[in-house]
N, C-alpha and C positions, 0 to 999 in steps of 0.2 A: 503494499500499499503506500510505504514511504518512498518507493523508488517512482512509482506511478506518479505521485504528488509532484515529485522532483522534476520528472519529465514535462508534467503539464506547465509547472512554473517556468522551466527553462525553456520552452517553447513559447510562452507568452513574453517573457522578457526579451528573446532573441525576436521575436515578431514586433513587439513595441520598440526595441532599440533600432530596427530597421525603418520603422515609423518616423522615428527622430529625425534620422538623416534623409529620408526619402519624402516627407511631407512639403509640400510647397508653403503652407500657411506656418507661420512660427508658433501661433497659439495651439495648432493642431501638434506640432513637435513638442512644446512643452508639456502639453496633455499626455503625449506617448511617452516622455520623459518620467512623469509621475506614474505612470503604469509600470514602467521598467524599476523604478526606484522601489516600489511596493513589492515587485517580485524578487528583488534581491534581497528584500526585508525578509521574505518568506523563506528563501534560501537560509539566510541565517537563523530563522527558527528551526527549520530541518536540521542544522547543525547543531542544535541545542545550545545556541547562544542568544538568549532573549535580550540580553543587554544591548548587542550588537543591532539587534533588529529595531529595538526603541530608538537607539541613536540615529540609524537610518532613516526612520520614520520623523524624527523631530529635525535633524540637521537638514538632510537632503530634501525630504517632502516638505517639510515645513518651512524652512528658511530658504534654501536653495532656489527653489522653484519658485517662492514668491520673489525673490531678486529678479529671476530670470523673467517673469511675468512683468514686473515693473519695467525692465530693459526693454521687452517686446512693446510694451504700451509707449514707450518713449519713442521708438522707431517710427516711420511711415510704413505700416503694415501693407498698405495698397500698394505702395512703390517697390516693396520686397517680393510681393506676390507676381508682378508684373515682369521681373527680372528672369531672364531665361534660367532654367536649370541646366548644370554642367553634365550634359549627357555624354560627354567623353569618358567620364568617371564612372558611369554608372557599370560598364562592364567590369571595370576593375573591383568595385564594391560587391557586385554579385559572385565574382570568382573567390572573394576573401570571404564572404558569408559560406559560400558552398563548402570552401576548405574547413573552416571552422565548425559547420555541420558535421563534416565527415570525421573530424577529429572528436567531436562529442560522441558520435555513434560508435566509433572504433573504441573509445574508452569505456563506454558503457558495455559494449560486447566482450572486453578484457576485463570486467569489473572485478571479477573472481582474483586477478593477478594483482591488483593494487596492493600496494605497500600502506600500511596506517602509518601515518606520521606520529612521532614520539609525544606529541603534544594532544592527540587526538582524544576525544572523550569515550569511555565505555558506553553500552547501550543503557540509556536511561539515565545517565548522570549528566548534570545542569553544569555549565560553565560558570565561573567566578570571576570578577574583575581582577583578582589578584592571578589567577592562571592566566588570564589573557595578558596581563602587563608582563608577567615573567617570560610568557613565549615571544610577546613582541620586542622586549628590549633585550633578550638574550639570543634567540636563535634568529629574529627577523629584524635584527637591529639596522643592518646595512640597507635591506629593501625599503624600510621605514625612512632611513635618511635620504635614501635615493627619491622616494616619493615627495618627501619635502622639498627637496632641490628642484624637482620637477614641476612643483606647484609654485615654487618662488619664480622659477623662469617664466611661468606662463602668466603670472601676475604683473612681473616687469614688462613682458611683451604685450600685455594688454593696455598697459599704463603707455607704452611708446607708442602703440598704435591709435590711441585715442587722443594723445596729446595734440593740441592745436599749435600750429607754428606761429609766431608772434614776432614779425619783423617791423 
């Protein structure tokens, strides 16, 4: 039952992720992003990490999407809808989606051969903030720091792109 629920959540998350990048209307993209974030929270619940699921709902669905909607409302949506969609990248996007779907199904078919990570929870066990923080700041410290650097670069890039030239 758990695997069937995961497959349903994964399919809906993938479809809504596709809708985010394929929708022509920015409001529709934001709504599809909300659906994708809710599906990620459901995956966290399946992983028996209710704290991460609640954080996902509060931070991303609650705060980030509101920020996106405010930005979208400040844009001229009618002008954005009229701009042509980049059709030359559609083939690349579809190829990547097909490759990722093939990888997902291959992993599901080879599911019995998966190695359980050292921090994985036993069946029925709930995660705690202490276990999460120990795993995050010991085994996953380097990826955590890389993610923070990438977010910093994205923030600086967004500031540079939106800065107005004053001469």
